[in-house]
N, C-alpha and C positions, 0 to 999 in steps of 0.2 A: 913068592914074598917079593923077590928081586924084581921081578917083572912088574909087580904091583907098584912098587915105591915110586918109580917115575911117574906113573899115573897118578898117584896121590899127590905128588909134588906139582904137577901141572894144574890139579884141580885146587889145590890150596892158593896157588898164584893167582888163579882166576877168581877165587873167592875175594882174595885181598883187593883185586882190581875192581871187582863189582862194589865191594864196600867202599872204597875211595871214591869211585864215580858217584855212589849214592850220596856220600858225604858232601861232595863238591855241589851236587843238585840240590841238596837241602840248604846248603850254605848261600847258594846262588839264587834259591827260590825267593829269598827274603830281599836279594838286592833289587833296588829300583833301577839304578843306571851306573855307568862309568864315566867318570869325568877326568880329562888329562889336561894339566896345567903345565905350561913351559915356563920355567923360571930361570934365572941366573944361578950360577953356582954357589952364590952366597947370599943369603937372606938375613937381613937386620931384624932385630926384635921389633914387634909392633908394626910390622910393615904389611900391607895389602898384597897378598898372593895372588888372587882372583876371586871371582864369584861363581857360585854355583845356584842354579835355579832350583830352590827347594820345593817350590809349588807344584812343578810337574810331577813330582814324586808324592809329596805328602802336604796337603793343603791345611790340615787341621793339627799340625803338630805343635804341642806346646812344651816339648822338652828336646833341645839339640844338644848333642854331645860329640866330642871328637875322641877317637880312640888313640890319637897321638897327642900327648900333652905339649908337644911344641907348636900345636896349631889350635886356634879358636875360631869357632864358627858363630856368627851373628845371625839374628833372626832375618836378615834380607839375604842371607847366603854368603856374605862376604867372608872370606878366609884370611885370617891374620896370624902371624907369627908371635909366639909368646917369647921365644928366646932367638938368638942368633943362630942360624943353621948353614953348615957347609954341606953341599950335596956331593956325595962321591959319584964315581961314574956308574953305580948301580942305580935302578929306578927306586924311588921311594914312594910309598903309598900309605894312606890310612883311610880309616873309614868314618864317615859321619852317620851317626845313629839318630833316627827321628822316631819319637814316639809320642802317643797320646795317652795320658794317665786315665782319662775318662773311659776309653773303650778299650785300653790294653793293645792298640794297635802300633806295630812298629815297622819301620822301613830302614834300608840301609843304602847308602851312596858310597862307592869306592871311588876314591880321589888319587890319581897318579901325578907324581911330580917328575918331569923330565927336564934335564939340562939343556939349554938351548944349543948347545955345540952338537948335540947328538940329533937335533932336529933335522939338520940339512941331509944327514945320512938317510934318516927315515924318510925324508922327502923325495930324494932321489930313488930310493927302492920303491917308495910309492909311486913314482912317475913311471918306472918300468911296469908296475902292475897295471896302472891306469893305461898304459899304452897297450897293453895286452888286452885290457878290458874295454878299449874303445871309449875314453872318457868324453862326456858330453861338453859341448861349449855353453856353460850356464855359470851364472854368479854362485860365488862361494862365500858363505858368512866369514866376516874377518873382523878382528878386533885387536886393540894393543893398549896396554896400559898406559896412562898419562905419566908423564916425568920418568919413563922407563930408563934404567941405568945402563941398558944396552947388553952385550956389546954391540956396537953400531958399526956398519949398517945391519939392522935388525930384521932378520927374515919373517915376513908376515904369511905369505901363502904363495902357491903356485898356479898360474893361469895357464889352462892346457885346452887345446883344441883337438877335436877328433880328426880334423883334416891333416894333422902332422903325421899321420901314418902314410899318407900318400904324397904329400908335399913337403917342401921345406918351408917352415912356417917362421916368420919373424913377428915378435911380440913387441907392442909398444902401448904407452898409456897417456892419457891426457886429463886436464881438469885441475880443480883445485889441489894444491900441494905438489904439482907437477909443473905445469907451465902458467899456472896461476898462482896468486898468493895464498899461502905462504910457498914460494917456489922451491924446487929442488928438494922437498920433502920426501918425496917417493920416487922410486925408480924400478923398473923392470929389466931383468936380462932378456936380451933380444932373442937369444936362441932357446933358453930354458923356460921363460915366462916366470921365473922366481920374482915375487914382489918383495922389495925391501924398504924399510924406514931408515932415514940418515941422521936423525936426531931426535930428541924428546920433544914432546907434543903437550900443551897445557888444554885439558878439556874445558876449562873455564873460558878459553879463547876459541877453541874449535871442538865443538861436540862430536862431529863426524865429518868424514870426506866422501864425496860422491865423485869417483873417477871413471873413466871411460877406457876400457882395454880393446886393443885392435889386433887381429891377427891377419897377416898379409904374407904373400909369397914374394921371393925376391925380385920378381918382375913386376910387383905392385898390384897383382890380383888379391882380392879380398874374398876369401872363401866363407867367412863368417860375418855375421852382422856386429856392429860394436856391442860390447858386454858391459853394462853398467856395475860397477864394483862399489859397494858401500863399506867403508872402514870406520868402524865405531870405536871412539877413545874411551876406554874403560876409566871410571872416575877413581881418583885416589884422593884420601882425606888430606888434602893439602892447604885448605884454606880454614883459618879460625873463625868462628862465629864472631860477629860484631855487633855491639849494642847500637841502636839507632841514636843514642845521645850519649854524650860523655858523662853528663850529670843529669839526673832525674830529679825534679823537685815537684813534690806534692804537698797538699794542705788538708788537713783532717781537723774536725772539731774535738776539743777535749769531751771526756766522759762518754764517747760513743760507744755503742754495743759491740760485743765480740763478733766477728765476721764481717764487719763495716770495710767496704772496699776502699782502699787508700789510693790505689792507682795501678796502672799495668806498664810493664817494661816489655821491650820487644828487641830481638836481635835477629840479624839475617847471616845466611851462610851460602857462599858461592858454589859450593859442591853440588852434585847432582841432586835434585829434589827427590824427595820420597824414597831417600836411601837413609842407611844409618849415619851417613856422613853429614846429613842435614837434620838428623833428629836431635832437637835441642832439649836440653834439660836446664831449668832455671833453679837457683837456690840463694839463700841469704848465708855470707860466710863471715859477717861480722856486723855489730851494732855499737854505736857510741851514743850516750853511755851504754855500757855493756849488759847492765842489769837493771831491771828485769827484762826478759825477752817479751817483747809486746807485739812483734810483727811477724808474719808468716808469709811464704810466697808458694803460689801453686806451680809445680814443676814443669808443667807443659804449656800453660796459658801465660806465665809471667805476672799474673794478678797478685798484688800485695794486699793482705787483709790484716785487720787487728787480730791479735791473739789474746788481749786482754782489754777489760773496760777501765783500767786505771791510768788513764792518760790524763794528766793534770798539767794544764798550761802553767799555773803558778808555780809548780815545781820544776818542769822541765818543758821548755816551749819548742825544742827542736831536736830531732833525732837524725843521725845519719848512718845509712846502711851501706854495707859493701856486698854488692850482689855479683854473682858468677853465672855464666853460660856456659855449657860444655856440650859438644856434639858426641855422637856415638852414644846417644841416649843416656849420657852421664857417665859412661863406663870409664875407667880409671885412665885408659889410654886415649881417650878423646881429647880434642883440642879445646881449650877453654879461654875465656876472656872475662875480665872483671869490669865493674863500673861502679859509679857512687850514686846513691839515692838519698836525697834530704827530705825529710818529712817535717813540715812545720805544723805546730800544733795551734789551731785557731781558738780564740777565747769564746766562751759562752756565759752567759749571766748566772755563774753558780756561786756567787758570793754577794750577799746584801749589803747595802751601804749602811753604816752605823754611826750614830752621832758619837763624837768624841767625849761629849758632857750630857748627862741625863737632864740637867736643869740649868737655866739661865735666868738672870735678872737684869732689867733695863728700865729706863725711865724716859717720859717724854712730856713736854709742856701741853696743857691743854690748847685747844683750837690751833695746833700745828697740823699742816697737811703737806704730804709729798715729802716725807724726811725719812732717812734711814736710822733706824733705832738699834739694829742688832745684825750681827754676822754670826752664823752657825757653821761648823765644819763637820765633815763625815769622813769615814775611811772606807775604801773599796779596793780589794785586791784584784778585781778584773783589769783588763787592759785599759791603760789610760787613754782619755780622749776618744773613747767609743761609747756606743748607746749603753754597753754592759757597765760602764763607769760613771756616765753623767747621771746627776741626780736630779730628781723632781721632788720638790718640797710642797707640802700643803699643810694647811690648818685645819686640824681636826675638831677642836672645840674652842670656845670662848670668842669666837669672831661673828656671833649671830648677826650683829648690826653692820657687818662689813666695814670696820673701822681699820683693818689691817689687810695687808697682802705680803706674801713672800715669795721671791723669785730666785732664781738660780744665776750665780755669777758664771758666764760661760768660760772665763779664763781660769779661775780658782776652784770652781765646782762648790763654792760655799752658797749657803742659804742667806738671802738679804731679806730682812724683816722690815717693812715700811708701813707708815701711816697714811692712809688714802682719804680717811674721813675724820674730822677733828672731834677730839675727845673733850668731854665736859667734866671738869673737876667736881663741880657742885653736884653732879649726878653720880659719878662713880670715880673714886680715888684709886683704885686697883683693879687690874684685869690679868686674869691668869688664862694663858693659852697653851694648848697641847698641839705640838706640830709633829709631822711624819716626812719620812723620806723614802722614796723607791727609785729604781733606775728607769731610764727612759725605755730599755728592752725589759720584756717581761721576764720573771724569774724562771729559770730552767728546771730547777728541781721541784719535786713535789714536797710541799711544806703547808703547814697550816697557816691560817690567816693571822693568828697571833704572831707567828715567827716571820712572816713575810714583809714586816714593816718594822722599822726602828723609829721609837718616838721618843720625844723629849718635852720638858715643861719650860714655859717662858712666862716669868711674872713681870707684867708692865705697870710701873707706877707713874700715875698720872699727877703731874705737878701744876699747881695753882698758878693762875695768871690774872693780873688785874686787867678785867675786860671792860668793855664799854657796855652801853645799854643794848638790851636784846629785845627785838621786835619779833615776839612770839606770841600767836601765830603771825606770820607775815602778812596775811589777808584777815582783817576784821570788818564787821558789817554794822550798821545802824539802820533804823527805819524811820522815813519821814514821809509826811502826805505831799503829794504834789500840790502846787499852788498854795504851799505854806507862806504865811506872811512873812515879809521882810523882816530880818531881826530874831526869827524864831531859832532857838538854840537846841542843841542835842549832843549827846556824848560822841566823842570823837576817838581817835587811835590812841591807845595806850602802850606804852614800851615801859620796860623795868629794868632794874639793876639786877643781874643774876646772882650777885653775891648777897645782896640785903633784900631781894626779891620785893623791892619797893620802886614806886615811880616818882618819888620826891627828888627834886633837883634835876629832872630832865626837862629839856626844852625841846619844843615842836615848832616845825615850820613846813608850810605848804610848797610842795615842789611842783606839782602839776594840777590843774584844774581846767579841764578843756574849755568851759563856758563861763568861768568865774562866778559861778552861783553861790559859794561859800567862802567863809574865811575861817581860819584854824587859830585857836586861842593859843599863844605862846607857852604858857605855863601848864595849862591843863590838857591841852590837845582837843578840847571840845570844839564843835562847828557851830556857824551861825550863819543863817541864810542871808545871802547878799542881794540876790536876784530871785524872781519867782521861779520855782522849779517846775518843770514841764515834763511829765513822763512820756508824752507823744513825741518829744524832740528827736531830731534825727541823730544826735550824739548819743542817745540811749539806746543801750542793747539789754534786752530781756528785762526792762525796768530797773536796771542798777546803773547808777552814776558812779564812777571810780575816780578817786584823787589820790596822790601820793604825797606821803608825809615823811618828813626827815626828823628822827630824833636824836638828840645830842646830850652827853654829859658835861659836867664841869671841866673835864680833862679834853674835851674836843672830840672824843670818840663818838662815833654816830652808827645808826642803822636805819634802814628804810622800810616802810610798811605800807601796804595799801588799804586803803578805807573805802569800802563799798557802800554807797547810799542806796538802800533799797527804797525806790519810790512808790508809795502806795496810791493806787489809782482812785481817782474821784471822777463823777460823771460830769465832766467839763466839756464834752465834744458831742454835738448832735449827729445823728446819721445823715448821711447824703448819698446822692447817686452820682458816681464819678463820670459816667458816660452820658453826656448831655445831648447828643445826636443821636436820633433813631430814624432809621429807614425801613419803610413797610412796602414790599412789593405786592400791590394788590392782587395781580393774577396768580400769585403762589402763595402769599401770605394774608393772613387776617389779623395778626397780632405780633407783638415783639417783646422780648424778655427783658426787664430792667433789674438791675442788682444795686443794692444799697450796702454802705459800709460804714463801720464806726470805729474811730480810733481807739476808744477805750477798750477796757477788758471786757471779757464776755459778760461778766456779771453786770456791766452797765450797757450792753450792747442788744443783740437780738433776743427774742423775736421782734421784728420790725412791723410796724402797722403802716399800710400804704394807703392814701386816699387822695381824691382829686381836689384840688384847692382852687376854686374860681367863684367869682361873684356872679357870674352870668350863667345862664342855664344852657347856652349853646355848647360849652365844654362838656356838661353832663350829658347833653343829647348825643354828641357824636363819639364820646369816649367811654370805656369802661375798664376797671382795674379789678384783678383777681388775684390773691396771693397764691404763690406757688409753694414756697417754704418760708423759713424764718428770715432769710434776708433778701428773697426775690419775689417779683409779682410779674403778671402778665398784663400788658396794655394792649387793648384791642379797639378797633373802630366798629361803628354801628351807624345804620341808616344810610350806608353807601355814600360817603362824602366824595366830593370831587378830588382829583389829583392836585396836590399842592403841598405848601409848607404851613404846619400849624404850630402853635406854641401851646403846651400842655403843662400847666403847674401841678407838681404832685408834692404832697406833704408825707415825710417819713417820721415815724416816732419810734424810739427805743422802748425798752420795757419799763423805764422810770418815767416816761412821758416827755422827755426832751425831744423836740422836733426841729426840723428845717423843711423849707420849701425849696425845691429844685424845679426850674422851668426847662422843659424838655423840648427841643426843636424837632418835631416828628414830620417827616416827609412821606406823603403818599404818592408812589411813583409807579409807572407803568413799566415794569421790568421783571426780569426773572430772578436776578440776584442783586445783593446791594451794590455790588460794584458796578453794575451797569448804569446805576443812577447817582453813582458818586460824582460825575463831572459834567452832568447835564444842567443846562439853563432852565429848560421847561421840563418839568417832571414827566410830562405826557409825550411830547414829541422830540425831546431832545434838542440837538443844535447847540450844544456846548463847543466852546473853542477847542481847536485841535492843535496839539503841540507838535511841531515838526523837528525831526531829528537834524543833526548837522548834515548827514548824507542826503537827506531829502531836500534841504536848503541848497546844497552843492549841485545837485541834479537840476534843480530850478534855474540856477545861475547859468549852467552850462546850456540849458535849452534856449534861455534868452539870448546868450551870446551867439548861438548857431542861428537863431532867428535873424538877427541883426546881420550876419554874414550873408544870409540868402537875401535880405532886402537890399544889401549893398551891391550884390551881383546883378539884380534885376534892374537898379537904377543905372548901373554902368551900361548894360546892354541896352537899355532904352535910349540912352543918350547917344549911343553909337549908331543905332537905327535911324534917329531923326536926321542925321547927317546925309542919308542916302535918298535919292529921288525915288519916289513911288511910281515904278513903271510895271505895267503888265506886259509879260512876254508876248512878242508877236507870234510866235508859234503855238500860242495857247491852243490852237485847235488841234495840235499834235498830240496833245497830252492824251493819256490813255486812263480811263476810269475803270477800275476793278472792283466788281461787286461780287461778293461771295455770301450766299445765304446757306451755305452748307452747315450741317450741324456739327461737323468735326472738322479738324484741320485738312485742307484740300490742296491741290495741287496749283496754288496761286502762282502766278508769274508775275514779276516785277520787272519793269523796263525802266531805263534811265534815259531821261530826255531833257536837254537844255539845263542840265545842272541842278534839277530840283532833287530835294532829299525829303524822307518822310521821317516823322518822329511821332511816338504814341501820344495821343490825346490825353490830357489830364496830367501829363508829367511835368516837371519843372521847365519853364519856359526858357529856351536857348537864345540868349541875345548874340551868341557868336556861333559859327559854323552853320548859319542858315537854314534854321528849321522852318519848314513849311507847314507840317503838321499832318498827322495820319489818325485815323479814329480805328481802334482795334478792339475787339471783345473777344475774350478768350472762351472756349467750350461752346462753340454753336453760334457766336454773335457774328454779326457782319465786320468785314475787313475792307477799308476803303483806303487805296493808296493812290497818290498821284506823284509822278516824278516827272521830271523835265530831261529831255534828251540832252545827251552830250558824250563826252569820251570818258565817262567814269564807270567804274565797275561797282555793281550792286552786291552786297553780302546779305543774305538772309538767315538770321539767327533764329533757328527754330527749336522750340522745346514746349513741353507741356506746360501750358498755364502761362507762357511768356509771350511778349509782344514781338512782331516782326519789325526789324529796322533796317533801313537802307543807310549805308555809311558812304556819303558823298565825299568825303575828305581824303580817300585813298585814290591815288593816281589821277589821271586826267590833268587838264590846265584850266579848268573852269575856276575863276575867282570867287572867293567866299562871299565877298559883299554883293555879288549879283544875284544871290539866292535867298535875299532877305525879303518877305512880304508880310504884310500885316494880316491878322486874323480877319478883319472885314473884308479884304480884298479877296482872300481865299474863300470866305463864306459866300460872298456875292457870285462868285464864278461857280461853286460847286452845287448850290441849292437847285437851280433850275435843271440841271442835268441830272441829278439824284431823283428829282421829281419824275423826270421822264422815264428814267430807268426802272422806277418803281412801278410805273403804269404798265410797261411793257411786261414787267414780271420775268424779265431775263435774269438769269443767274451770273451769266458771265460774258462778257464781251471781249474779244481779242481782235487786235489788228492783224 
């Protein structure tokens, strides 16, 4: 037994060790990872300790809990203190519990807090371990909390190279925060590679620093490549959210529906985006007037909406809200800012204008126009001087004749009732009007037609007035026959007194009478024919002759009327043919159409009867008439009369037998159209006078002037020639005759001898420059040229269809006067020689 007890003791200890190991494994199996946070010895309440990446462990956690009540874990993994904590020399830890209530999944994260004074010792220990483990020269993730409280210099990390095992290595750094702005923020110990920060850093100014680390030997050898180090500044919730405006102002219509958007407010936060530090929540914390609560605000968007439909501008036209924005998703320890929002209630037409009285009484004298007789007032609670307040008045009943109108006074909003058409006391002594009023803007609320308009009654009493005579109707007519005898009387214009309905005591006077055909009786207004009436006169339109009559009473009051005398037609005009000239083109026409007219009315006019009126049988033999319609006939010739002018008398009778004879001048002409024969003297051969226009006359005058200039030049040349002796040159035998019978231009040679020159035959005679003459025919004709020798140069101007010309006026010293010869001398010299050359048949003679 004694021997067995030690063995049982050892086995029990082994079992307890196994149970402890199993418990640790079970407990650790749920652990996701361990996180160590380096913090100062004292932590204030509601301070950020650090941040844990929760998504690496559990992405779908909807419940986050801390095992230590002194720490609070937010959704983004930020760790905050809830109370002030003093860390002892021992390590402090707690657990973050992550769970999902839907699938019952759970995870744990162990968080260890270490005092920064112990970090250095741990770093030195770790340095030795790393030296033994041959650490690689690689970047190490590094971060520091912004606005850190220190103590400074604050250790960040250690830079270590593997080559330090074989060489003495010096460490150095460069870059922003070292030798660039902000300078001297970081430094590294040359021998150990420990990296320190010298002062707090603001993340909103510098989010991170990228510095370069160097490892060199004392003699300047660089065994490692430069190592980039990124130091990230962890954000601290040190910036308050700020509204974009100090005061927001919005406007909304009254009586709007619940949920109507009023406006949206916005705030900004300089802290790190997409963290709890910038997760803002909006809310309304006050309203003036406080009751009832009419508005609500969306917590994340800042949109303000109506929570009630009882907004009434007539009661309260403006509300003031005090709004708040808080970061940390609105948690109690988040930073917050407030602002003011003013909401103006805009007016809608939700109140009808109403008359202050339901009935009105007024009066007006008859025959009064454009006068104000009444003003009516209304009440309207809507906003003054807007379309919802301004009134529109209308007359609903009693104004069928259009005697009244009602308008709105823009300044007072009153309705002004006016008379625009005169009233007649003798016809109606009292008129009752019903007037209504609405606003310019339509009524916004649903209401029946009976309640949509306020109405009132207006009684208008018409007062009697002593009136003058009344010309009613203003236009009166009488009938008289035209050509009535002078002195014939007829009823005239009648005016009457509107009060007595009588015409007694009224005097009449004629104002206008275009032709003075009638007179007006002063007492009765009857008319008397003064001159013969003619219905067909030019002053008559539609058979009515108008005169104007002035009627006046004993008081001198007057009225004016028009008397229309309807002239009854009598058959006092014979039909006639207005066109008395007829042209018949025999090659194209055999007849002409003639038309007759009658100034009388149709009852005394067509159908007309056309006949030839002549005592001789010659007219009957040559001409024939045939009716076309009631007013026209066709005149045609027969027996082929010669061209010429003929007089043909034609008788035209109307339906009542009144007739007249018209002598037509009929021209038989050798023409195609009538216009061809209009200006001819002889109908057959023409030869009529031709009218010249001003441009034709001017061209003739210019031609005559040009002709005089040519004649004057010839005369001057002849007089100059007569002064020179007619001498035949001695060397005439040396002259050369060139005959060319070729059909096309050949290589004719021209020689100059003794100063003779050539000129084209048939051209203008040159009295100057010694023209001898030359006959030239173009296109295969002969060309004969004779020149006189000398020291002159000949120029041949050759061209298709042009003459060849020798110019003797260029160069040389031969005088011009020596080369003048008459045509007869030239002719007597050249004719025998030309005959001889033609007999020989030679084409060309050359020296």
